[in-house]
N, C-alpha and C positions, 0 to 999 in steps of 0.2 A: 402482321401488322390489320389487311385485309379482312374486309368483314366485321373488326372493332367498330364502337361509334369514338367517335372525338369531337371538344367541343375547342370551338377558335376560341385563341388568343387576342388576333387584332384583323383588322377590317371594320368594312361598313359590320362584318354581322362577327359580330365579337358576343363571343356568351354563348353562343347559338349550337346546337345540338344538330351531327351531322355525322353519317354508314359511311366509311373505306369504302370507297368499289374496287378501286387499284390505288396499283402506284408504280412508281418508276426511281426515277438517283434522289432526288433533289425534294421530287414532291408526292404529292397527292392529290385526289380524286373523289370529289363529296359530292354526296342527297341526300335529304330531308325530305322527298317528295313532294315539298310544299312549292319551295323558291328555286329551285334547283332541284329537278328530275332526272331520273336517271339515264333518260335520253341527252341529258346536256348537262354534267355533272358543271363543278366549282375545283377551280383547280388550285389546289393552293400551297406557300412554301413548307411541310413539312415542322422545319424549328417554328410555325403560328399556329400546331393545334395540338393539341394536350389529350393522348388518345388514354380512354377508361378500359384497363384490360378489363373487366370481369361483364364486361357489359357487348351485346352486337349476336353477329349468324354465323353461324358454324357455312366449312366450305361447303357446306351440302343447299343451306338452303340462298346460301350465290348464286351454285350454279344454278339452286331453278328460276332464278332474277332472269339469270343470262335465256335460260328458257322459253320469257312471259314475261319482256320486257311492257312490256302489257297491263299487266298485273302491280312491276314492282313499287312504283311509286308509292299502292296501296298497304304492299305489304315491307316497306321504310318505312315510313309513316308507321304502323300499328309495331315496328322495336324502336327505334323511339319515344311514344308513347307509352308500351309499356314501362321501359328503363325508367321513365321521368314520374311513372306511376307509384311506381315503386318503392327509392331510390328520394325521391324531393319532396 
């Protein structure tokens, strides 16, 4: 599930798009590059998100974010923007 885009289903950020950065047992860490940055991702319960199966980043791109965190937010914003332009 890491690297996929997800839509928030509950909370103040409902209907917002995020990229899943990492996952734990019952929660995931999300970033959108604007309000939630790569350095401080949003922790959210798994049942409060809906993943988008065919959208996101591959594992190599995710590893590149970890190697260059200064450029990570720009790449996350670009990924979300491309999805919105293509499918919305």
